[in-house]
PyMOL CGO cylinders between C-alpha atoms (Angstrom):
from pymol import cmd
from pymol.cgo import CYLINDER

trace = [
    CYLINDER, 0.07, 0.18, -0.11, 1.23, 3.40, -0.80, 0.3, 1, 1, 1, 1, 1, 1,
    CYLINDER, 1.23, 3.40, -0.80, 1.36, 5.71, 2.47, 0.3, 1, 1, 1, 1, 1, 1,
    CYLINDER, 1.36, 5.71, 2.47, -0.51, 8.51, 2.45, 0.3, 1, 1, 1, 1, 1, 1,
    CYLINDER, -0.51, 8.51, 2.45, 0.27, 11.68, 1.61, 0.3, 1, 1, 1, 1, 1, 1,
    CYLINDER, 0.27, 11.68, 1.61, -1.00, 15.12, 2.83, 0.3, 1, 1, 1, 1, 1, 1,
    CYLINDER, -1.00, 15.12, 2.83, -3.20, 17.00, 0.78, 0.3, 1, 1, 1, 1, 1, 1,
    CYLINDER, -3.20, 17.00, 0.78, -1.18, 19.98, 0.42, 0.3, 1, 1, 1, 1, 1, 1,
    CYLINDER, -1.18, 19.98, 0.42, -0.74, 21.61, -2.91, 0.3, 1, 1, 1, 1, 1, 1,
    CYLINDER, -0.74, 21.61, -2.91, 2.65, 21.32, -2.54, 0.3, 1, 1, 1, 1, 1, 1,
    CYLINDER, 2.65, 21.32, -2.54, 3.25, 17.47, -1.69, 0.3, 1, 1, 1, 1, 1, 1,
    CYLINDER, 3.25, 17.47, -1.69, 0.46, 16.78, -4.48, 0.3, 1, 1, 1, 1, 1, 1,
    CYLINDER, 0.46, 16.78, -4.48, 2.62, 19.34, -7.37, 0.3, 1, 1, 1, 1, 1, 1,
    CYLINDER, 2.62, 19.34, -7.37, 5.51, 17.16, -6.12, 0.3, 1, 1, 1, 1, 1, 1,
    CYLINDER, 5.51, 17.16, -6.12, 4.34, 13.77, -6.52, 0.3, 1, 1, 1, 1, 1, 1,
    CYLINDER, 4.34, 13.77, -6.52, 2.18, 14.61, -10.29, 0.3, 1, 1, 1, 1, 1, 1,
    CYLINDER, 2.18, 14.61, -10.29, 4.53, 13.78, -13.32, 0.3, 1, 1, 1, 1, 1, 1,
    CYLINDER, 4.53, 13.78, -13.32, 6.41, 17.17, -13.88, 0.3, 1, 1, 1, 1, 1, 1,
    CYLINDER, 6.41, 17.17, -13.88, 4.59, 17.60, -17.48, 0.3, 1, 1, 1, 1, 1, 1,
    CYLINDER, 4.59, 17.60, -17.48, 1.47, 17.56, -15.50, 0.3, 1, 1, 1, 1, 1, 1,
    CYLINDER, 1.47, 17.56, -15.50, 2.45, 20.30, -13.07, 0.3, 1, 1, 1, 1, 1, 1,
    CYLINDER, 2.45, 20.30, -13.07, 1.47, 23.46, -15.24, 0.3, 1, 1, 1, 1, 1, 1,
    CYLINDER, 1.47, 23.46, -15.24, -2.06, 22.61, -15.21, 0.3, 1, 1, 1, 1, 1, 1,
    CYLINDER, -2.06, 22.61, -15.21, -2.57, 21.94, -11.40, 0.3, 1, 1, 1, 1, 1, 1,
    CYLINDER, -2.57, 21.94, -11.40, -1.02, 25.13, -10.70, 0.3, 1, 1, 1, 1, 1, 1,
    CYLINDER, -1.02, 25.13, -10.70, -3.50, 26.69, -13.64, 0.3, 1, 1, 1, 1, 1, 1,
    CYLINDER, -3.50, 26.69, -13.64, -6.37, 25.49, -11.81, 0.3, 1, 1, 1, 1, 1, 1,
    CYLINDER, -6.37, 25.49, -11.81, -4.74, 26.60, -8.16, 0.3, 1, 1, 1, 1, 1, 1,
    CYLINDER, -4.74, 26.60, -8.16, -4.16, 30.37, -9.09, 0.3, 1, 1, 1, 1, 1, 1,
    CYLINDER, -4.16, 30.37, -9.09, -7.63, 30.36, -11.04, 0.3, 1, 1, 1, 1, 1, 1,
    CYLINDER, -7.63, 30.36, -11.04, -10.15, 28.47, -8.17, 0.3, 1, 1, 1, 1, 1, 1,
    CYLINDER, -10.15, 28.47, -8.17, -11.99, 30.37, -5.89, 0.3, 1, 1, 1, 1, 1, 1,
    CYLINDER, -11.99, 30.37, -5.89, -11.14, 29.03, -2.09, 0.3, 1, 1, 1, 1, 1, 1,
    CYLINDER, -11.14, 29.03, -2.09, -14.32, 26.58, -0.53, 0.3, 1, 1, 1, 1, 1, 1,
    CYLINDER, -14.32, 26.58, -0.53, -15.80, 23.84, -2.03, 0.3, 1, 1, 1, 1, 1, 1,
    CYLINDER, -15.80, 23.84, -2.03, -14.20, 24.41, -5.59, 0.3, 1, 1, 1, 1, 1, 1,
    CYLINDER, -14.20, 24.41, -5.59, -11.00, 24.16, -4.31, 0.3, 1, 1, 1, 1, 1, 1,
    CYLINDER, -11.00, 24.16, -4.31, -11.45, 21.52, -1.85, 0.3, 1, 1, 1, 1, 1, 1,
    CYLINDER, -11.45, 21.52, -1.85, -12.69, 19.06, -4.54, 0.3, 1, 1, 1, 1, 1, 1,
    CYLINDER, -12.69, 19.06, -4.54, -10.08, 20.29, -7.27, 0.3, 1, 1, 1, 1, 1, 1,
    CYLINDER, -10.08, 20.29, -7.27, -7.25, 19.43, -4.66, 0.3, 1, 1, 1, 1, 1, 1,
    CYLINDER, -7.25, 19.43, -4.66, -9.05, 16.27, -3.72, 0.3, 1, 1, 1, 1, 1, 1,
    CYLINDER, -9.05, 16.27, -3.72, -9.12, 15.27, -7.31, 0.3, 1, 1, 1, 1, 1, 1,
    CYLINDER, -9.12, 15.27, -7.31, -5.81, 16.19, -8.02, 0.3, 1, 1, 1, 1, 1, 1,
    CYLINDER, -5.81, 16.19, -8.02, -4.26, 13.97, -5.18, 0.3, 1, 1, 1, 1, 1, 1,
    CYLINDER, -4.26, 13.97, -5.18, -5.99, 11.10, -6.94, 0.3, 1, 1, 1, 1, 1, 1,
    CYLINDER, -5.99, 11.10, -6.94, -4.00, 12.08, -9.97, 0.3, 1, 1, 1, 1, 1, 1,
    CYLINDER, -4.00, 12.08, -9.97, -0.81, 12.11, -8.08, 0.3, 1, 1, 1, 1, 1, 1,
    CYLINDER, -0.81, 12.11, -8.08, -1.08, 9.34, -6.16, 0.3, 1, 1, 1, 1, 1, 1,
    CYLINDER, -1.08, 9.34, -6.16, -1.89, 6.89, -9.12, 0.3, 1, 1, 1, 1, 1, 1,
    CYLINDER, -1.89, 6.89, -9.12, 0.96, 9.05, -10.63, 0.3, 1, 1, 1, 1, 1, 1,
    CYLINDER, 0.96, 9.05, -10.63, 3.47, 7.13, -7.59, 0.3, 1, 1, 1, 1, 1, 1,
    CYLINDER, 3.47, 7.13, -7.59, 2.16, 4.25, -7.84, 0.3, 1, 1, 1, 1, 1, 1,
    CYLINDER, 2.16, 4.25, -7.84, 4.42, 1.61, -9.26, 0.3, 1, 1, 1, 1, 1, 1,
    CYLINDER, 4.42, 1.61, -9.26, 1.02, -0.54, -9.88, 0.3, 1, 1, 1, 1, 1, 1,
    CYLINDER, 1.02, -0.54, -9.88, 0.28, 2.40, -12.25, 0.3, 1, 1, 1, 1, 1, 1,
    CYLINDER, 0.28, 2.40, -12.25, 0.09, 1.07, -15.42, 0.3, 1, 1, 1, 1, 1, 1,
    CYLINDER, 0.09, 1.07, -15.42, -1.71, -2.30, -14.62, 0.3, 1, 1, 1, 1, 1, 1,
    CYLINDER, -1.71, -2.30, -14.62, -4.34, 0.33, -12.58, 0.3, 1, 1, 1, 1, 1, 1,
    CYLINDER, -4.34, 0.33, -12.58, -5.18, 1.84, -15.29, 0.3, 1, 1, 1, 1, 1, 1,
    CYLINDER, -5.18, 1.84, -15.29, -4.95, -1.39, -17.80, 0.3, 1, 1, 1, 1, 1, 1,
    CYLINDER, -4.95, -1.39, -17.80, -7.26, -2.99, -15.57, 0.3, 1, 1, 1, 1, 1, 1,
    CYLINDER, -7.26, -2.99, -15.57, -9.72, 0.23, -15.35, 0.3, 1, 1, 1, 1, 1, 1,
    CYLINDER, -9.72, 0.23, -15.35, -9.80, 0.19, -18.86, 0.3, 1, 1, 1, 1, 1, 1,
    CYLINDER, -9.80, 0.19, -18.86, -11.13, -2.79, -19.48, 0.3, 1, 1, 1, 1, 1, 1,
    CYLINDER, -11.13, -2.79, -19.48, -13.61, -3.34, -16.63, 0.3, 1, 1, 1, 1, 1, 1,
    CYLINDER, -13.61, -3.34, -16.63, -11.28, -5.80, -14.31, 0.3, 1, 1, 1, 1, 1, 1,
    CYLINDER, -11.28, -5.80, -14.31, -10.38, -3.17, -11.60, 0.3, 1, 1, 1, 1, 1, 1,
    CYLINDER, -10.38, -3.17, -11.60, -11.66, -3.95, -8.63, 0.3, 1, 1, 1, 1, 1, 1,
    CYLINDER, -11.66, -3.95, -8.63, -14.43, -1.76, -6.93, 0.3, 1, 1, 1, 1, 1, 1,
    CYLINDER, -14.43, -1.76, -6.93, -15.64, -1.58, -3.44, 0.3, 1, 1, 1, 1, 1, 1,
    CYLINDER, -15.64, -1.58, -3.44, -19.53, -0.16, -2.81, 0.3, 1, 1, 1, 1, 1, 1,
    CYLINDER, -19.53, -0.16, -2.81, -19.46, 3.31, -0.47, 0.3, 1, 1, 1, 1, 1, 1,
    CYLINDER, -19.46, 3.31, -0.47, -21.19, 0.97, 2.39, 0.3, 1, 1, 1, 1, 1, 1,
    CYLINDER, -21.19, 0.97, 2.39, -18.05, -0.75, 2.62, 0.3, 1, 1, 1, 1, 1, 1,
    CYLINDER, -18.05, -0.75, 2.62, -16.09, 2.19, 2.77, 0.3, 1, 1, 1, 1, 1, 1,
    CYLINDER, -16.09, 2.19, 2.77, -18.11, 3.32, 5.23, 0.3, 1, 1, 1, 1, 1, 1,
    CYLINDER, -18.11, 3.32, 5.23, -17.89, 0.03, 7.71, 0.3, 1, 1, 1, 1, 1, 1,
    CYLINDER, -17.89, 0.03, 7.71, -13.90, 0.26, 6.75, 0.3, 1, 1, 1, 1, 1, 1,
    CYLINDER, -13.90, 0.26, 6.75, -13.48, 4.11, 8.07, 0.3, 1, 1, 1, 1, 1, 1,
    CYLINDER, -13.48, 4.11, 8.07, -15.88, 3.55, 10.82, 0.3, 1, 1, 1, 1, 1, 1,
    CYLINDER, -15.88, 3.55, 10.82, -13.87, 0.43, 12.42, 0.3, 1, 1, 1, 1, 1, 1,
    CYLINDER, -13.87, 0.43, 12.42, -10.76, 2.47, 11.86, 0.3, 1, 1, 1, 1, 1, 1,
]
cmd.load_cgo(trace, "trace")
């Protein structure tokens, strides 16, 4: 499992593929503070975590062909409550 990284703009930018960083910075600089910025950070954090995952290519390939295992929201919530 990949260690959980803080959801800061700097951590996200450092973890992203360098070619994607300018787009992140452009969006951060033009997004209003509040829910919109929160959603942007959450979305790009996901991109950054995928960019740093050693299984990235396998995960993308499985998602593209529909074989990536999924978990229901109920299961996620149960796991979060258990932790």
